[in-house]
C-alpha positions as CSV (number, residue, x, y, z in Angstrom):
1,M,-118.8,47.9,67.0
2,P,-117.7,51.2,68.7
3,S,-116.7,54.1,66.4
4,R,-113.4,56.0,66.6
5,Q,-115.2,58.9,68.3
6,D,-116.7,56.6,70.9
7,Q,-113.2,55.2,71.6
8,L,-111.7,58.8,71.9
9,H,-114.4,59.8,74.4
10,S,-113.8,56.6,76.4
11,Y,-110.1,57.3,76.5
12,Q,-110.7,61.0,77.7
13,Y,-113.1,59.8,80.4
14,S,-110.6,57.3,81.7
15,L,-107.8,59.9,81.7
16,Q,-110.0,62.4,83.6
17,R,-110.7,59.7,86.3
18,V,-107.0,59.0,86.7
19,V,-106.2,62.7,87.1
20,A,-109.0,63.2,89.6
21,A,-107.9,60.2,91.6
22,L,-104.3,61.6,91.8
23,V,-105.5,65.2,92.7
24,T,-108.5,64.6,94.9
25,H,-108.2,60.9,95.8
26,D,-111.7,60.5,94.3
27,P,-112.0,59.1,90.7
28,D,-115.6,60.5,90.4
29,P,-115.6,64.1,91.8
30,Q,-118.7,66.3,91.3
31,R,-116.6,69.0,89.3
32,S,-113.3,69.1,87.5
33,P,-110.4,69.5,89.9
34,L,-108.7,72.0,87.5
35,R,-111.7,74.3,87.1
36,R,-111.2,76.2,90.4
37,A,-107.5,76.6,89.7
38,G,-108.1,78.0,86.2
39,T,-110.7,80.5,87.5
40,T,-108.4,81.6,90.3
41,A,-105.5,82.1,87.8
42,L,-107.6,84.2,85.4
43,V,-109.0,86.4,88.2
44,S,-105.5,86.9,89.5
45,L,-104.2,88.0,86.1
46,L,-107.1,90.5,85.8
47,I,-106.5,92.0,89.2
48,A,-102.8,92.4,88.4
49,A,-103.5,94.1,85.1
50,L,-105.9,96.6,86.8
51,A,-103.4,97.3,89.5
52,V,-100.7,98.1,86.9
53,L,-103.1,100.4,85.0
54,A,-104.2,102.2,88.2
55,A,-100.6,102.7,89.2
56,T,-99.8,104.2,85.8
57,I,-102.7,106.6,85.8
58,Y,-102.0,107.6,89.3
59,G,-98.4,108.4,88.4
60,I,-99.4,110.4,85.4
61,F,-101.8,112.6,87.3
62,T,-100.0,113.0,90.6
63,G,-96.5,113.4,89.4
64,N,-95.4,110.2,91.2
65,S,-94.4,108.5,88.0
66,N,-90.8,107.5,87.3
67,V,-89.5,111.0,86.8
68,S,-85.9,111.7,87.7
69,P,-85.4,115.1,89.3
70,K,-82.0,115.2,87.5
71,D,-83.6,115.3,84.0
72,A,-82.3,118.5,82.4
73,S,-84.7,118.2,79.5
74,V,-87.9,118.9,81.4
75,V,-89.5,121.7,83.4
76,F,-90.6,120.3,86.8
77,Q,-93.8,121.4,88.5
78,E,-94.0,120.6,92.2
79,K,-97.0,118.7,93.2
80,G,-99.3,120.8,95.5
81,T,-97.6,124.2,95.1
82,G,-97.2,124.5,91.3
83,A,-93.6,125.8,91.8
84,R,-91.4,125.2,88.8
85,F,-87.8,124.1,88.6
86,V,-85.2,123.1,86.1
87,Y,-82.1,120.9,86.6
88,S,-78.8,122.3,85.5
89,E,-76.1,119.8,84.6
90,A,-73.5,122.7,84.9
91,D,-73.8,122.8,88.7
92,S,-75.9,119.7,89.4
93,R,-78.5,121.8,91.2
94,L,-82.2,122.3,90.9
95,H,-83.1,125.9,90.1
96,P,-86.4,127.6,90.8
97,V,-87.6,129.5,87.7
98,L,-89.5,132.7,87.7
99,N,-92.1,131.7,85.1
100,Y,-93.2,129.1,82.7
101,A,-91.6,130.7,79.6
102,S,-88.2,130.9,81.4
103,G,-88.4,127.3,82.3
104,L,-88.9,126.3,78.7
105,L,-86.0,128.4,77.6
106,L,-83.7,126.9,80.2
107,A,-84.6,123.2,79.7
108,N,-82.0,121.3,77.7
109,A,-84.4,120.0,75.0
110,E,-85.6,121.1,71.6
111,A,-89.2,120.9,72.7
112,P,-89.3,120.6,76.5
113,E,-92.2,119.2,78.5
114,M,-93.5,120.1,81.9
115,K,-93.8,117.1,84.3
116,G,-95.3,116.9,87.7
117,I,-93.1,115.7,90.6
118,S,-93.4,115.2,94.3
119,S,-91.7,117.5,96.8
120,E,-89.9,114.5,98.3
121,K,-88.2,113.7,95.0
122,L,-87.2,117.4,94.5
123,A,-85.7,117.4,98.0
124,T,-83.1,114.8,96.9
125,V,-81.3,117.4,94.7
126,P,-79.4,120.4,96.1
127,L,-81.2,123.8,95.4
128,G,-79.6,126.5,93.3
129,D,-80.3,130.2,92.7
130,P,-83.5,131.3,91.1
131,L,-83.2,131.7,87.3
132,G,-85.4,133.3,84.7
133,I,-86.5,136.5,82.9
134,P,-88.5,138.9,85.1
135,D,-92.0,139.6,83.7
136,A,-91.8,136.9,81.0
137,P,-95.1,135.2,80.5
138,D,-96.2,132.6,83.0
139,S,-98.8,131.2,80.5
140,L,-98.5,130.7,76.8
141,P,-101.3,130.1,74.3
142,G,-101.4,126.6,72.8
143,K,-101.1,126.0,69.1
144,K,-104.9,125.6,68.7
145,A,-105.5,128.9,70.5
146,L,-103.5,131.0,68.0
147,L,-105.4,133.9,66.3
148,T,-105.3,134.1,62.6
149,E,-107.7,137.0,61.7
150,R,-106.5,140.5,60.7
151,W,-105.8,143.1,63.4
152,S,-107.5,146.4,63.9
153,V,-107.2,149.6,65.8
154,C,-110.2,151.8,66.8
155,T,-110.7,155.4,67.9
156,D,-113.5,156.3,70.2
157,N,-114.2,159.7,71.7
158,T,-117.6,159.1,73.3
159,S,-116.2,159.4,76.8
160,G,-114.3,162.7,76.1
161,A,-110.8,162.7,74.6
162,P,-110.3,160.1,71.8
163,L,-109.0,156.8,73.0
164,S,-107.6,154.0,70.9
165,T,-108.1,150.2,71.2
166,L,-105.9,147.6,69.5
167,L,-107.9,144.5,68.6
168,A,-105.8,141.4,68.0
169,G,-107.4,138.9,65.6
170,V,-110.9,140.2,66.0
171,R,-113.2,139.9,63.0
172,I,-115.3,143.0,62.7
173,T,-118.5,142.3,60.7
174,D,-120.8,145.3,61.4
175,G,-120.7,149.0,61.0
176,T,-120.4,151.0,57.7
177,V,-117.5,150.2,55.4
178,L,-116.3,153.7,54.5
179,A,-114.7,152.9,51.1
180,Q,-117.8,151.0,49.9
181,K,-120.0,154.1,50.7
182,G,-117.6,156.3,48.7
183,Q,-117.7,158.9,51.5
184,A,-114.9,160.6,53.5
185,L,-114.1,161.7,57.0
186,L,-112.6,165.0,58.0
187,V,-110.6,164.4,61.2
188,S,-108.0,166.0,63.4
189,D,-105.5,164.5,65.9
190,P,-104.5,165.8,69.3
191,G,-101.7,167.7,67.7
192,D,-104.2,169.7,65.7
193,R,-103.2,168.2,62.4
194,T,-106.1,167.9,60.0
195,Y,-106.7,165.1,57.5
196,L,-109.2,164.0,54.9
197,I,-109.8,160.2,55.2
198,F,-110.9,158.6,51.9
199,G,-110.5,155.2,50.3
200,N,-108.7,153.8,53.4
201,R,-106.0,156.5,53.2
202,R,-105.3,159.7,54.9
203,F,-104.5,163.0,53.1
204,A,-102.9,165.6,55.4
205,I,-103.8,169.3,55.0
206,P,-100.6,171.4,55.6
207,A,-100.6,173.3,58.9
208,G,-101.3,177.0,58.3
209,R,-103.4,176.2,55.2
210,V,-106.3,174.3,56.7
211,D,-108.9,177.0,56.4
212,V,-108.0,178.0,52.8
213,T,-107.9,174.4,51.8
214,L,-111.2,173.5,53.3
215,N,-112.8,176.5,51.7
216,A,-111.3,175.5,48.3
217,L,-112.9,172.1,48.8
218,R,-116.1,173.7,49.9
219,L,-115.8,172.0,53.3
220,G,-115.2,175.1,55.3
221,A,-118.4,174.7,57.3
222,Q,-117.4,171.3,58.6
223,S,-115.7,170.7,61.9
224,P,-113.0,168.0,62.0
225,W,-113.8,164.9,64.1
226,P,-111.2,164.3,66.9
227,V,-109.3,161.0,66.6
228,S,-106.5,159.4,68.5
229,V,-102.8,159.5,67.3
230,A,-102.6,155.7,67.3
231,W,-105.6,155.4,64.9
232,I,-104.5,158.1,62.5
233,N,-101.0,156.7,62.4
234,A,-102.3,153.3,61.4
235,V,-104.2,154.7,58.4
236,P,-102.0,154.4,55.3
237,A,-100.7,157.8,54.2
238,G,-101.5,159.4,50.8
239,P,-100.0,162.6,49.4
240,D,-100.7,165.9,51.1
241,L,-103.7,167.9,49.9
242,V,-101.8,170.6,48.0
243,A,-102.0,172.0,44.5
244,P,-99.6,170.6,41.9
245,R,-96.4,172.5,41.5
246,I,-96.1,174.4,38.2
247,A,-92.7,175.4,36.9
248,G,-92.2,178.8,35.2
249,V,-95.4,180.5,36.3
250,G,-96.0,183.7,34.4
251,G,-93.9,182.8,31.4
252,N,-95.1,182.4,27.8
253,S,-96.8,179.3,26.5
254,A,-96.3,178.0,23.0
255,G,-99.3,177.9,20.7
256,S,-101.5,180.2,22.9
257,D,-101.8,183.7,24.3
258,F,-102.1,182.4,27.9
259,R,-99.5,182.5,30.6
260,V,-98.0,179.5,32.3
261,G,-100.0,178.8,35.5
262,Q,-103.3,180.1,34.2
263,L,-106.4,177.9,34.4
264,V,-108.7,177.4,31.5
265,T,-112.0,175.5,31.2
266,D,-114.5,174.5,28.6
267,G,-117.2,174.0,31.3
268,R,-116.6,170.3,31.7
269,Q,-112.9,170.1,32.5
270,V,-110.1,172.3,33.8
271,A,-106.6,172.5,32.6
272,V,-103.5,174.4,33.6
273,I,-101.3,176.2,31.1
274,L,-97.7,174.9,30.8
275,A,-94.8,176.1,28.7
276,D,-95.8,173.7,25.8
277,G,-99.6,173.7,26.1
278,K,-102.4,172.7,28.5
279,A,-102.4,169.9,31.0
280,V,-105.8,168.6,32.2
281,L,-106.4,168.5,35.9
282,T,-108.6,166.3,38.1
283,E,-111.5,167.9,39.9
284,M,-109.5,167.6,43.2
285,Q,-106.4,169.2,41.6
286,A,-108.5,172.0,40.1
287,A,-110.1,172.8,43.5
288,L,-106.7,172.8,45.2
289,M,-105.3,175.3,42.6
290,R,-107.6,177.8,44.3
291,T,-105.4,177.6,47.4
292,V,-102.4,179.1,45.4
293,P,-101.8,182.7,46.4
294,G,-102.8,185.1,43.5
295,R,-104.5,182.3,41.5
296,Q,-107.6,183.4,39.6
297,E,-110.6,181.4,38.7
298,P,-110.4,179.3,35.5
299,I,-110.9,181.3,32.3
300,A,-113.9,180.0,30.3
301,V,-112.7,179.4,26.7
302,G,-115.6,177.3,25.3
303,N,-114.7,175.4,22.2
304,D,-111.3,177.1,22.0
305,F,-110.2,174.7,24.7
306,L,-109.6,172.0,22.0
307,S,-107.4,174.4,19.9
308,I,-104.9,174.9,22.8
309,P,-102.0,172.5,22.3
310,T,-101.8,169.6,24.7
311,S,-98.6,169.6,26.8
312,Q,-96.3,166.6,26.8
313,T,-96.2,166.9,30.6
314,R,-98.8,165.0,32.6
315,V,-100.1,166.7,35.7
316,S,-103.3,164.8,36.4
317,D,-102.9,161.8,38.7
318,A,-106.2,160.3,37.6
319,G,-106.0,156.5,37.8
320,D,-102.9,156.6,40.1
321,P,-103.6,154.5,43.1
322,D,-101.1,156.5,45.0
323,G,-102.5,159.8,44.0
324,L,-105.1,162.2,45.4
325,P,-108.8,161.4,45.2
326,P,-110.0,162.3,41.6
327,A,-112.9,164.3,43.0
328,V,-113.8,166.1,46.2
329,P,-115.7,163.3,48.2
330,A,-118.8,163.9,50.2
331,L,-118.4,163.5,54.0
332,T,-120.3,160.9,56.1
333,D,-123.7,161.8,57.3
334,G,-123.5,162.9,61.0
335,T,-120.6,162.6,63.4
336,P,-119.4,159.0,64.1
337,A,-118.8,157.7,67.6
338,K,-116.2,155.2,66.7
339,A,-114.0,154.3,63.7
340,C,-111.8,151.2,63.2
341,I,-109.3,150.4,60.6
342,T,-108.4,146.7,59.8
343,L,-105.0,146.0,58.1
344,P,-104.1,144.9,55.6
345,V,-107.1,146.2,53.7
346,D,-108.7,143.4,51.7
347,K,-109.5,143.4,48.0
348,A,-113.1,144.5,48.7
349,G,-111.9,147.7,50.3
350,D,-112.8,146.5,53.8
351,G,-110.5,148.6,55.9
352,I,-112.1,151.5,57.7
353,R,-115.5,150.9,59.4
354,I,-117.7,153.5,61.0
355,D,-119.4,152.7,64.4
356,P,-118.8,148.9,64.6
357,A,-119.4,147.0,67.8
358,T,-116.1,146.0,69.3
359,P,-114.8,144.6,72.7
360,Q,-113.4,147.0,75.2
361,G,-109.9,145.7,75.8
362,L,-107.5,146.1,78.8
363,A,-106.0,149.4,79.7
364,V,-102.3,149.5,79.2
365,A,-101.5,152.9,80.6
366,G,-97.9,153.3,81.7
367,I,-96.6,150.3,79.7
368,P,-94.1,151.2,77.0
369,G,-94.7,150.3,73.3
370,A,-92.1,149.1,70.8
371,D,-89.1,151.4,70.7
372,N,-91.0,153.9,72.9
373,S,-93.3,154.6,70.0
374,V,-97.0,155.6,70.1
375,R,-99.1,152.8,71.6
376,A,-102.8,152.0,72.0
377,D,-104.7,153.1,75.2
378,R,-106.3,149.7,75.4
379,V,-105.5,146.2,74.0
380,F,-107.9,143.3,73.4
381,V,-106.7,139.7,73.1
382,E,-109.4,137.1,73.6
383,R,-109.0,135.2,76.9
384,G,-107.0,132.0,76.5
385,K,-105.9,133.0,73.0
386,G,-102.8,134.5,71.6
387,A,-100.7,134.9,68.4
388,V,-97.3,134.2,67.0
389,T,-96.5,137.3,64.9
390,A,-93.9,138.6,62.5
391,L,-93.5,142.4,62.1
392,A,-94.3,143.3,58.5
393,A,-92.3,146.5,57.8
394,S,-94.2,147.0,54.6
395,S,-96.7,145.3,52.3
396,T,-93.8,144.3,50.0
397,A,-91.7,142.8,52.8
398,P,-90.8,139.1,52.2
399,A,-93.1,136.6,53.9
400,G,-91.4,135.3,57.1
401,S,-89.2,138.4,57.6
402,G,-89.2,140.7,60.6
403,T,-89.0,140.2,64.3
404,V,-91.0,137.2,65.6
405,S,-93.0,137.7,68.9
406,V,-95.4,135.7,71.0
407,V,-98.6,137.6,72.0
408,T,-100.5,136.5,75.1
409,D,-103.9,137.4,76.4
410,T,-102.4,139.9,78.8
411,G,-102.1,142.3,75.8
412,R,-98.4,142.2,75.5
413,Q,-95.9,141.0,72.9
414,Y,-92.7,139.2,73.7
415,P,-90.0,139.2,71.0
416,L,-87.9,136.1,70.5
417,A,-84.1,136.1,70.3
418,N,-84.4,133.9,67.2
419,R,-86.9,131.9,65.3
420,A,-85.6,128.6,66.4
421,L,-87.1,129.3,69.9
422,L,-90.6,128.7,68.4
423,T,-90.2,125.0,68.8
424,K,-88.8,125.4,72.3
425,L,-91.9,127.3,73.3
426,G,-94.3,124.8,71.8
427,Y,-94.8,126.3,68.4
428,G,-92.9,124.0,66.2
429,G,-94.2,124.2,62.6
430,V,-96.2,127.4,63.3
431,R,-95.8,130.1,60.6
432,P,-95.8,133.5,62.2
433,Q,-98.7,135.8,61.1
434,Q,-97.5,138.9,59.3
435,I,-98.8,142.0,61.2
436,P,-98.3,145.5,59.7
437,S,-95.8,147.6,61.7
438,E,-98.5,150.3,62.1
439,L,-100.5,147.9,64.3
440,I,-97.9,145.7,66.1
441,S,-96.0,148.8,67.2
442,L,-99.2,149.9,69.2
443,M,-98.9,146.8,71.5
444,P,-96.9,147.1,74.7
445,M,-93.6,145.3,74.6
446,G,-92.6,142.7,77.2
447,P,-89.0,141.4,77.8
448,A,-87.2,139.6,75.0
449,L,-87.4,135.8,75.4
450,D,-83.7,134.8,75.2
451,P,-82.1,131.7,76.8
452,A,-79.0,133.6,77.6
453,R,-81.0,136.1,79.6
454,A,-83.0,133.3,81.3
455,R,-79.8,131.8,82.6
456,Q,-79.0,134.9,84.6
457,T,-79.5,134.7,88.3
458,S,-82.6,136.6,89.5
459,P,-82.6,138.5,92.8
460,Q,-84.6,136.8,95.5
């Protein structure tokens, strides 16, 4: 007796014969009449899908996608020429823009995009006057190309007069770290001002007292090393190398037979006599006291030093991070060829390095700096890189304060009219890097990036 499965197969076979007879007029064809139709349908679907995908890719890469030339939220780039345009809803015209940055500022979107478009589509819209900011950047660094390392400025006089180079975000790893060696530099700038450089700070020697001061410090036989103004200005300033001021010189002192202003020593330390007793000096202060006109050498008092009352007035600046060096430092061995300072100085004292290897940079002669201040002779920004910076007026300035600028690999900075423009220029979410004013002011200044200025008609 046939099983249910046998009956089902028999029914399916009979049904196939009926369908074949209706379609091909043959109840027993060699292949199923629907097989060729199914294969044809599947192949047709695959070809259609590939055609749609190819058309989409072609539109993306050629600018022939469905882009309306009247879209005010994008910057159009003409296929073949690279010319850029923005559409203005105010006059219903398509305006050529002078540069990429101007196009972004003009586009009516929070974060505009640049889209390719054919010249045929552009020709369907009336042309308006050129708009944009002359000399604004035509290329901007991407988010992933922003520099984050500290900035440096170097001075180099190997080719004659000292020249300065500003290094944006370059990590300097070789050379001698001056502070870690405990040594000093004796330098002079083009204005004949002389400084002692020690501990990543500069200590000016007053004009007219250079010789007497160097002799008092036993450095009279040393010739200052010429450095650039840009470099010396970037070195944080300490107090001038002058003797402490003593009030009431020549008057009586309580508890001793000495006069105010006299120096006494027990052979180990030197003190100055004040009206109410003695005040101990550092080695540096004691040496500088020799520069005071009419001052005599310290009087050796031996053990009587302890019997002289101690003044309530503190003169010594020992332990004061803002004071003079406690002792007269030794100078570096030999004359350096180059010195760089990196700011801010890190906790390990890595600020000034002697004779490091650094890139050359681009000459920026004739280009003004910020507020017509001193600027570097050369600037180095790695090709294809850049920075979003905020001017740090001081080390205590609040984070995020100060003028925000975009720095490009042309070695120029472009200040923004306001911080909201960061998103418009493609830097949404980017936190500007705080750069000390001593360094950022050395970089040439480009035009301000301001949408109001970009909307002004540019001469053809």
